[in-house]
N, C-alpha and C positions, 0 to 999 in steps of 0.2 A: 662361527662355522667350525667343527670340529675337523681338523686334519686328517682324521682317519683315511677317508677314501682315496687321496691322493696317495697314502703308503701304501693301502692297499694295493691301487693300481699298479703301482711298480713292483711290489713284492709279485704279484700274481702274473704280469708280463714274463718276470723272472722264471717263473714256475711253468709256464706254457713252453718254455724251449728247453725245461730240463724233463719235464715229464709229459705222459701222455695225455688225452684227451680224458679219459676215465678217470685218472689220477687225480686231474684238475678239479675235477666236481666239486668237490667239498670246501676247497678255497673259491671257487667261483661263486659259490652259493653266498659266502662270508662277505666276498666282493659286492654282490648284487645287495646285500642285506644291508651293508654300510652305504652304498650310492642310493637306496631308495630311503635309508632313514639316516642322514650324514650326521646327526647329533647321538646318535646311539652310541651307548658305552662299549668297549670292547668286552668280548666274549671268551678271549683267550682263555685259556686252560691255567691261570694263575691257581697255586697250589696250597692257598690256606682255607680256612674253613669259611671265613670270611666271604670268599669268593664262590661258594656255591649257592645256590638257590635252596632257600628254606633248610629244613631237616634239620633244625635247633634240637629238638630230642637224641637225634642220633649223634650230632655233634657233641653234644655235652656228655651220653654216655661215652663215648670213647674217649674223649678227655679225661673222663672219671675212672676208666680203666689204666690208664697209667700213672694219674696222681696217685691211687689208691692200690697200686701194685698188685692189680687182678689182671694182668695181660695174660690170656690165652696165648700158646705159640703157633694157634691155626684157628683164624678166623674166617668166616665165610659171610661175606657181604652179598645178601639177597635181594634185589629189588628188580623193579621191572623196567624195561627199556625207557630212557628219557628220564629216568627218576633222579640220575645224578651219582649211582652208587660207586663208578668207575671213578670220578672227579673225588667224590668223598673218600675212597680207599686212597688215592694220590696223596690228598691234603692229611690223612692220618699219616701216612708213612714220615711226611714232611716233618709233622709235629714231632713223630718219635725222634728222629735224626736233630731236630733243629736246637741248638747249642743253646738258646735261651730255655726250652722246655727241660733239657738234661742238666741246668745249672751251671751251664760255663759264663763265666765274664771275659769278655776279651782280655787277653794278656797285654799288659802294657811293656813297653821296651824298658831293657837294663842295660847297664855297664856293661854287661858282659855278654851279652846278644841273646840272652835267654828272655824269659817272660816273666810277671809275678805268678806265685801259685794261684791255680784256678780255685776261685771261692763259690760258693753254691748259691743259686739265687732262691730268697728266701719266698717268693709270692707266687704263688700257684697261677697257672695261664692257661686258659681254654683253647689256645690257638698258639702257631708257629709264629715267630716275630717278623719272617719275609726278609731280612735285612743279614743275618748273619752267612756266612760261608757254605754252611749247610743249606739253609733254604736256598739259598743263590744256586747252589748247584741242583737242588732236587726241582725247583723251578724251570729250570733248563733239562730234566732228564737224565743229567749227566751224573748224578751220584753215585760213587764208586759203592756204596753198600743198600740200592735199590735196585733190585733188577726186576725184569720184566719178561713176562711169558704171556703168547696170544697166539691166536689163529693162524696159520701161515701157510702157502702152497708153495711146491717145488717151482723154482723159477726156470727149470729145464727138465726133460724126463731123466730119470734115475737120481735127482738129487736128495739128499737127505736134508729139508730144510731146518731151519733154527729160527728161533725170533730174533736171535743177534745179527742174523742176515739181512734183517730189515728195520733196524735200529732206527735209523736215519726218518724212515719213511714214518715210522710209530711216532717217533718226538712232532714231526709234522702235522701228522694226524690229529695228535691229541691236542697239539696247541689251537688246530683248526677249528676242530668238531670234537669237544671236551663231552658232550651228550650222542656224540655218534653210535650207530650200532654195528654189529658185524657185518653187516650187507655194506654200510658205508667204508669200512675196515678192507674188505676185500676186492673191492670195487677200487678202492686208493692205491692198492698193491697193483692192481692189473688181474686179477684171479681171473674175469670174467666168467666162465659156468664151473671153475673148479672149487670142490669142496675144500675149505680149509680145516686143516688140524693141528691139534697139540700132539706129537710125534713120538714113539718111544726114545728117538733121539734128543729130541728135547727135553726129555725128562732126564737122560743121562747127561746132560749139559747142566741140568738144574743141580745135581746130584754134586757135579763137579763143583758148580760156582758156589754152592752153600756150605761146601766139605773146608772151604778156604776161611783165614782168617779174615775180620772184619777191617777196612781200610783205616775209617775216620770216626765212623759212630761206634755205639755200644753195640748196634743190632746188625745183624744182615737180613733185609727185609724181599720177600718176594711177594711180587704182587701178580697173580693169575689171574688174566681176563678170559672169561667164557671158558670155565672148566668144562662147560657141557662138551666141548669139543676133544676132551682129552680120551674118550675110550677105553679100553682095556690096557691101552698103556699107562693109564694111572696109577695101576696097582705098581707099577716100577717106584711110586713116591711112597707108597703105606708106611715101609720101615722108617722114611726119613722123615715123615709128619708124624709117627706115634714117637719116634725116639731122636727127635731132633739135636745137631749139635748146639753148643751153648750160645744163648742171645740170639736166636733164628727165628724169624717170626713170617709166616706165612698167610699171606691175603688173599683169597679167592674170591674174586667178584662175577656171580652167575645171576641168570634171569630165569630160569627154570630149575628147581631143586628136584624134578623129576627126572630130570636128565643127568646127574651127576650121579657118578657111582656109589652105592651105598655106603662102601668101605672108607669112602674119601669123606663122605657125609658126616658118619658118624666119629668122626675124629675132629672135627671141627665145631669151635663155638660159634652160633648162630649170632648174626647181625642184621635184622631185619631192616630194608630201609624203603619204607612207605613210598608208594606213587605221590605225587605232588599234588594238589587241592586246585581246583581250577581258580580260586583267587589267588594262591602262589605263581600259577603260571601267568596269569594276566597281570600282576605286580610285576614280576619278572620282564616281560615283555613292553610293559608301559616304562619301566626304568633303563632298561638295556637296549631295547631296540626304540627308543622314542614314540612308541605307538600311542595313538589316541586311546583313552579309556574304554569307550564301548566298543572298538574292534578288538582291541586285545582280549577283553570277556567274551566276546564271539569265537575268536580263535582258539583261545584257553578252553570253551566249553566242548569244542568239537575236539581238540586233543586228549581230551579225557587223561590230564595227569603226567603226559609224555612230553617234555620239552623240546625234545628232537624235532616229534611231530609237527609242535607249534611252529617251530621254525621253518620246516617245510611247507607248511599252510601261509607262511608270510608271502614264499616266493610264488605261491599260485591264490594270491587273496582277490587277486582281478579275475578270475575264473567263474563263470557264471555255472556253478554245477546245478543250480535248481532247473535251468532251463534243459540242461543235457539230460538232467532227472526225468524231466516232463516228459522229453521226446522221446526218452526210452519207454515210460510207464504206457503213452499212447502208442508206441510201434508194436509193443508187446500183446498190449488188449486188443487195439482196434486196427492197426495198421494191416496185418498181417505179415506171410513171410517177407515180401519184397520190400515194405518198411523195416522190418527187422534186420536184414542182411544190412539195407544202408546204414542205418546205427552202427549197426557193428563193425562196420569198416571205418565208423568215424571215432568212434572209441579207439579201435585197434592202432590209428595213429598216433595217439598218444603215447607218452612214453609210462614206464612201468610206475613210475612215482606218483605221475598223475592220475594215472588208473587209480591206484591205493587212495590217493586221496580222494578220488569221486565215490568209492565204496565208502569210505569211512562217512563220508557227507552224507549220504542215503542214510547209513545206520545212525549218524547222528537224528535224523528228522525221526527216523523212526523210534527214537527212545524221547523224542519230546513228543511223539504223536501218544506214546504210552502215557507219557505223565499227564497231558491232556486230559486223556480220557481218564483218569483213576482221579486226579485233583479238581478237572472241571475247567472249563476256558474261562471262569470269574476270578482264579485263583490268583495268588500274587506271582507264583510263580509263571503261570500262562500271560499273565500282562507283561512279564519283564522280557518273555521273548521278543524278537524281532518281528515285526508284521508279518513280513512274508512268508517267515519260517512257519508262523503260527497257522497263516492260511492254509500253507501247504500240510502241517500235519493235520488239522483237522480236514483237510480233503482224503489224508491216508487213513483217517479214522474212518472215513465212509468208505473206503476200499478193503480196508482188510480188517480183521477183530484181531484182539490180542493175539490168540494161538497162531494166526497166520502171520502177523509182524514178527513173532518169536521166531517162527519157522524162516521168515525171509533174513532176519538178521544173521543166523545160524549159517546159513547160506553166503552170505556177504564176509562172516569172518572167512569161512574156507577159500573162499575167492582170493579175499586178502592175502590169506598164507602161502595159496600157491603162486601171487602173483610176485611175493618174494622170494618165491623158488623157481623162477626164471620160468612160469607156465606159458605158454603161447596164449597173448591176450585174445585174439577174435576167437580161438576153439573155445577158451574159459567162457568169454562172454558169452558165446553160443549158447553154450551149455548152462549156463546162468539166467538167459534167458528164456530156456525152456523150463526152466526150475521155477522160474518167476512165474510163469503162464499158469503152470500145475496149480501152485499155491493160491491164487487169488482168481483163476479162471471164473470160479461161480460167484464172482460177486466185482464185475467189472464196472468202472466208474470212468468216463474221459475225463481226464485231468485238462481241462482249458484254462487259457490265462484268466 
């Protein structure tokens, strides 16, 4: 039996006393994960390429940029949520400062207290060593030449917040949830309904830090997470990005290219981080969370290449979303206003994360329905579906045609978007119920067991 659950219990109890309940959520999620799957491997943010799920092509591309001396001074890592773009950027930062990669051999002690001359390493390596002093500091997020910038909120009215104000929280967050999103981060620091930003004061602080000489390594590195939150303040960085100090590297990690200032976008070399495949997510869940292969594949197919979403689904794996969905459709199409209000009250009691999981599950079933209709119920893909899902998907095809299903999917995506931005749950599902009724009212079918 792996000793991790006891370790996590001790650490998490300490966090309860030190942090608020909202800040404790990501840590609690990991504690529950290891309690539920006690033989799971650690998913802490160890900062080597080998610790990151899949992305073999991206890892090789980044290593070759360094080895062939083709490294641009500004890189934009563009990857969807849960793809591991931030983890990959941090692993790349460690790779650049690694003593082994830089050709440094540990100095031997001499008679006069100095060391032997440093000799270059002759063998190219595609990963950091993970054991040299630079790697050890990078793994603890305390390397003096690797700086971080991320969205923050004022701690009190009138504050001019900087990323360094939250550096302790940042280190803990990244260690606990390396695949977390910006919503997780803002909840972790107790932002509640405040909007996170990378402010003009943060930009001034970045300019100051990068104007100094490097302390230990050859490079000064800035990893900026979510540059979408820069706004017009980002214009202050343009000159610095275009004419950087010597040996300075900017790594921007973004999810939405369209929300980045075009003036910044045009000055960066784009590194696209593809989403994970279903098999890659399933394999990671099997290896890291010790899940049953069939269950891991089912969770991976719903998560759509989002490893963060897959971890969230593990926590709600026992939820019977299909029964809840059946009740909703029957209340909408056959039950009338009273049944609809009763169901909305029930869904409104669930937390925001569970509401989002429910919508994602409905989306997943609709996609299965489209596959069944296009490929046929006897196709290999259909036979690989879980029996209950296949039966429900067939019923959905009787309930709505492909155009109607597409309209429903669009409404579900909008609803999930609004839930992430603190929409009122009951009002949102009330409006969604009305839209659902209008979309399929002319082809209603009671979805009985």
